[in-house]
N, C-alpha and C positions, 0 to 999 in steps of 0.2 A: 691544494686540498680538494678532495673529491666532493662534488656537490651532492645534495640529497636526491633520492629517487623522486621522479615526477610521474604523474599519471595524466593521460589524455583520454577524453571521452569523445568518440567520433560518431557523428550521425549526419546524414545528408542535409537535413533541414530540422530546425528546432522550432516547431510551431507551438505557440502558447496553448496549454491545456490539452494538447494531443497526448494520447496514452503513452506513446514512445517518448515524446518530449518530456513528459512528467517523470519517466523512469530515468532519463539522462540527468535532468535537473536534480532529482532526488539523490542519485549517486554523487553528483558534483557537491551538493551541500554536505553529505555525509563525509566524503573523503577530505574536504577542506576542514570540516569540523574536527576530524580525527588527526589533523596536523599535516596532511599530505599537500603538496603543491599540485593542484589539479586544475586543468583548463578544459573547455569544450571547444571542439573544432567542427565546423560545418563547411559545406561547399563554398558558400559566399562570405561567411563571417558576419552576415547581417543578423541583427537581434532585436527582439522586442522585450528583452529581459533586463533586469537591473544589475547585470554583471557582464563582464567582457566576454565576447565570443570571437574566436579566431577562425581563420579560414584554413582549408587543407594545406595551402602552401606554407603556412607557418609551422606545421608540425615538425619538420626537420630542425627548425630554429630552437625549439623547446625540448624535443625528445630525441636525444642522440646517444644515449648510454644503454648498454645491455641491461642495466638495472631498472630502466624505465618500463612503465606498463601502459599499453594502449588498449582500451576497451572499445571495440567496434560494434555498434548497434546496427544489426543488419535487418533491413526492411524492404529495400528496393535494389535493383541492379545498379551498381555505382562504379563504373570503370575508373573514375578519377581516384576514388579511395583505394581501389585495388593496386594502382601504380604505387601509391605511398606505402601500402601494407607490405608489398613484396620487398621493399627496401628497409623496413623498420628494423632497427638493431636490437630492440628490447623484447620484452615478453608481450605477446599478442593474445588478447582474450576476445572471444566472440560472444556477444549477447544476442541470442536468437529469439525474435518476437513472432515467428511464424509467418507464412505467406499464404495468401488466399489462392486456392487452386484456380487455374485459368477456366475450368469448365463452368464456374459460376458466372463468368463474365462473357463467355463466347457468344451467347444468344443476343446480348445487348450491345456489346462494343468489341469489335475486332481489335482495335488499338489497345483497349484495356486488357483484353485477354492476352495479347502479345506481351504487354508489359509484365503481367503476372508470370508468363512463361520465361521471360528474360531474367526475372528475379530468381526464379527457381534454378535456371541454368547458372546464374552468377553465384548462387549459394554453393553449388558444387565446386566452383573454383576457390571460393573462400575457404571451404573445408579442407582444401589441399595445402593451405598455407601452414607454416610451422606454429600451430596454435598451442599456447601454454595451457589453455582452459576453455571450456565452452559453458556458458551460463544460459539457462532457459527460463522462460516465464512459467512453464508448467512441465509436468512429466509427459503430457501429450506432445508438447514441442520437442522434448528430448527424444521421444520415440520416433518423431518425424525426421530429426536430423542425424540420429545415431548411425543409420546405414550409410550416410555420406562421409562419415569421418574415418580417418585411418585408425587402426587399432592403437590403443594406449593413450588416446587423448582424454584427459579427465573431463568429466561432464557433471554439472550440478543444476539443481532447480532452485530458483529464487523468484518469488512472485514480484512483479514490477512495483516500483515505488509509485505512489499515487498522491492525490491532493484531497483526500477525504477530510482530513482535519481542517483544511481551509474551507471546504464546503460546509462543514458542521458549524463553523463560526460565521458564515455569511448570513446577513439579514434577509428577511423575506422580500421578494419583489412584489410590490402592491398589485400591479396589473395581473401577474400570474396568479396571485392568491385569489383575486376576484374570479378569474376563469375557473379555478378549482372549486370555489364555493358554489358555482352554478350547477354542479353535478352532485349526485348522491354518492357515486362510487367512481373514483378516478384511477385509471390504469396508466402507467407510463412505460415507455420504452426509450432506450438511449442508443444512438448510433447513426452514422451516415446512412442515407437511403441507397444501399448497395444490395445486389442480389443475394449475397450470402447471409444477409440479415433476415431475408425471407419474410418481409412485411406482407407479401401476398397471401401468406398462410393466416395472418391475423384477421384480415378483413372478413372472409367467409365465416370464421368462428364467431366474430362479433355479430354478424348478421343473424346467425343461428341462435346466438344467445338472446338477442332482442326478440326473435320470433318465439322463443320459449317464455317470454313475459318479463325479461329483465328490463327495467326502465331506469333512467337517470344515470346511465353508464357513459363515461367518456374515455377515449384513448388519446393520450398526449404523446406525440412523437417528437422527441428532442434530438434533432440532428439535421445536418444540411443535405440538400439535394445536389448530387454531383452532376454538373453539366455534361460530362462525358457519358453519362448513363441516362440520357433523356428518355429513351424508350422504356427503361425499367420504371422510371418515375411515372411515365404515362400509364403503364400497366397498373400500378398501385392506385393511381388516382381514378382510373376507369373502374376498378373494383369498388372503390369507395362510392362512386356514383351508381354502379349497378346494384349495390346492396342498400342504397339510400341512406348512407351513413355520413353525409356531409356535415350534419350537426353533431355527430358522435366523435369524429376524428378531428383532432386539433393539432396543427403543425407548429412546431417551434424550431425554426431554422437557425436563428442566431441566438444562442443561449449563453448568457453571462453566468458567472459563478452564482450570483444571488438568485437568478431565475432557475438554474438547475437545482440549487439547494432548496428552493421553495417547492419544486416538483417532488423532490425526494422527501421533504419534510411533511407534506400534506397530501400526497397520493396514498392510495390504499394498497397498491401492488406494483412491483416492477415485473414486467413481462418481456421475456426474450424468446424468440423462436429461431434464433440464429442457427444456421446449418454448418457453420465453420468458425470456431473461435480458438485462438491460441491461449487465451486466459479469460478475458471479459472483465475489465475494470469496473463497469457500471454495476455489476453484481456486488463487488466489494463496497462500492459507495453506498448502494442500497442497504447492505448489511450494517454499515456504520450508522445509518439513520434509523435502523430498526424497521426497515420497510420489507414486508414479505416478498418473496421471489417465486415466480413461476418461470421455469426454464425448460428448454429443449434438452435432449440427452446427447447432443452432438458435440464433437470436438472436445475441448477442455472444460466445457461447462459442468459436467458431473464432478470433475475434480475440484473446480473452483467453489462450487456450491456445496458439495458433500451432502451432509444430512440436513442442511439449513434451507432447503427449497422443495417445492413441489415440481414434478417433472411431467411433461406432456409433449407429444409430437403430432399425432394425426388429428384430424378435425374433431371427431367425436370426443376424443380424450381431452383436447383443448377446451371444448365447451363444458365438459363435465368438471374439469378442474376450476374453470372460471366460476361455475355455479357454486362449487364448494367455497371458494374464496369470498364470493358475494354474500353467502348466507351464513357462514360459520365464523363468528367473532372469535371464538376460542381457538380455532385453527390459525387465524391470522395472528393472534397474540402469541401462539406457540412458535410460529415461523419467525416472528419478530424477535423473540427471545433467543431462538437458536441462531439467527443471523448475527445478532449482537455478540453472542458468545464466540462464534466463529471469527468474526472480525477481530475481537479482542485477542483471541488465542493465536491467530495465524497471520492477520493482515495489518494490525496496527503498525504504524511506522517505526516505533522503537523495536518491535519484534523483527521487522524486515531489516532495520539497520544492524541489529546484532547478528543476524544470519549473513547479511552481505559482508560485514567486516570479517566474520569467521571464514567465509569462502575466500575473501581477498587475502587473508593471511596465508591460506594454502597456496594461492597463486604466487605470492612473493616469496614463499618458502620459509617464512619465519613469522611468528606472532610477536611483534615487537612491543615491549613494555617501555614506555618513556618514563623513567623514574622521576618522582617529584624532588624538588630541592629540599634541603634539610629544614628550611623554615616555611615549607608549603602550608597553606591554610587547609586544614582537614575539617573545618566547620565545627570544631569542638568534639568530634567523634572520639569515643573511647577505643583503645586497642588498634590504633592506626598501623602499627607494625604488622599485626596479624592480617589486616586488610590487604596490605601490600603483598604479604606472603601468599595469601589466597589467590590474588591476581596473577602472581608470578607462577605458582605451581599449576594453575589452570591454563596458563599461556593465553590469557585473555588480552586481546589487542585494545588496551585502554590507554589513552594518552594521559597518564597520571601527572604529567607536568602541567596540565591545565586544570582549572577549577571545574569546568564542565566534565572533563574526563574523570575526575575523582568522584563527582556526583553520580555520573553514569555507572561507575564501578559499584557504588553502593546499591543502586537500583538493580544492576545485573545480579549481584549477590542475593538480593531479596527474591528476585523473580526466577533465577535459574540456578545460581551457584549453590545456595543452601539446600536445594533438593538433590544435589549430586555429591555434596561434600560435607561430611559430618562436622568438620571444623568450622566451616562457614555457617552451618545451621546453629551450632553452639554459640558462635560469635553474635549472630543477629538476634538470637532469642535470649541473650543473657540479661541478668538484672541490670547491669550497667547500661546496656542499650535501651532497656525499657525506661530507665530514669532519663537518659539522654533524650529519647523521643518525646517524653512528656514535657520536657523543659524547652523544646524547640519553640522559638518565639513565633506567634501568629498574631494577626490583628485582633483587637478586642472583640470584634463582632464574631470572630471564629474561636473564641476562647473555650468553647465546649467540645472542640475536636478531640478525639481520642488520640493516644500516643501513636497508634498505627496510622491514623489519618494524617497526623502531623508529619510523620516520616514520609508518607507517600507524597504529600504536598511539597515537601522540601526536596525530595530526590527524584521523583518521577519526571522525566524530561518534558512530558506534555503538561502535567499538572502545574509545574512551576512556571511555565510560559503562558498558560492559558487562564489560570485562576488567580486573581490578585487578592480575593477575599476582603474587599473593601466595604462591601455592602451585604445585606441579608440575601438579596437575589444571587449575588456572586457565590456566597457560601452555599446556598441551596443548589446552584449549578454544580459546584464542586462535589457536594455530597451525592448528587445524582450520578456524576461521572465516577466517583469512587465506588459506589455500589455496583455499577455496571462493569468497570474495567480494572479496579485495583483491589477490591475486597478479597478476591480469591488469592492474591499474592501477599498482600500486606496484613490482612485481617487475622491471620493465624500466627503472626510472628511470636507473640508472647502467649504461649499456651498455658494450660492449667497447672503445669509444673511450677510456674512462677506465681507467687502470691503478690500481685501488683500493689495491694494496699500496704503491705509491710515493706515492700521494696521502696515505694514512693516516700514512706516516712523517713527513710534514710537520706533521701534527697541528694544534695550536692556532695555529701561526704562519700557516698558510694562512687559517684562519677570521678571525684577527685582522687580516690584511692584505686580506681580501676586500673589494672594492669593485666598481663597475660593470665595470671592465676585467677583473678576475679572473673574475667570474661570467659 
């Protein structure tokens, strides 16, 4: 009997909370949730994660079929991985996270610059492998790698998986909160102290801002100092001393999830002057918290931020934008709202999951529907035959054999399917579905939730895992989430064409009688 397809995720090292590591772990969780047998492979197999990690030498033991898929996350030159990739019998996928150009490092570390150059040279060799697909964090990355690829290699853009949901649920760090409360206006920046982050551009701008009369401003730098780049660290620290900003600049080298969440939650602006970014996950995290963003126009930053940020590059422009943000509460509120909407529409994890699985279907050459058993639990939904038919005709990769897969299908139809398929729209907006939604059981403290809210709580993957609705504060938190992230999708399900009062009077009879003709 032929064994099922397996998937391997390959990365040299899996560091906790590293942007690339988060992308790998996100893919791992999604693929296993979707029913694939997926493992992660690193150079050493060492892990600080609560799931097994295998080493490169184990790859041939698990992945030996032409049907298997290996997704290689490229970030550094890795000869050991290249030896394995050349002999891999299955479908090889490259996830490109971008490489920092050596010119940024050359002034401060010859070894660091050479490592960047070797990574670029190694990428050319990887691109000559028989790649089945190339995935990129951004279109900026795609434009960077496309000239290195042979003609005909499919290429797609999928933003990296991230841990913003985890950060949103992290409690405040008391010490960090005290530090933030000591200033009137807190600016934060996130990232290692490396030359492409261009912290040396921030310090003169802050000095000029102070000279123009701004008081009570602090800059919080969340990121480690790289010992290989000591001369760059010394340059930034010397600038801080030169502009007498020792009390203005606060270093946070070792940042826990709660500390980072506290900075995002209680700062006034996220500021990045980075000169080279392949995506910039901190911008997405800031948007998730509703934190206004001030960004440079370099690399992928305009693509990641889009219309949800202010942009500035040279000194005078930086100072001008900072003054605007300091003095204009309405501007900050507008940026906050735009950021939240962009996060919801493009970067929320369920959005990324849907897009990733869609691209994965293309890679494996078929959008597989795992059909449910005849006695599968459909949560009392009306018209389940039509639900299955919609999924099949849309070729949606939903594991309908699992309860989570069936829930996710309903959420997909609400958010995506009904906007493109008239039958799906009729199904979700039907009187039978309105009665069903109203009768969904919620805790007594949440009895006032509308049918659309109940449906969102029951089927949205984030809502059903995050909000238990046991207390009034939990209900209030759900309502705040619903207003920000689900109202646009669920709120218009039952439009004016349905008289809800008369429908609800029919109650159970309508649901019990619901079949294809009623729905």
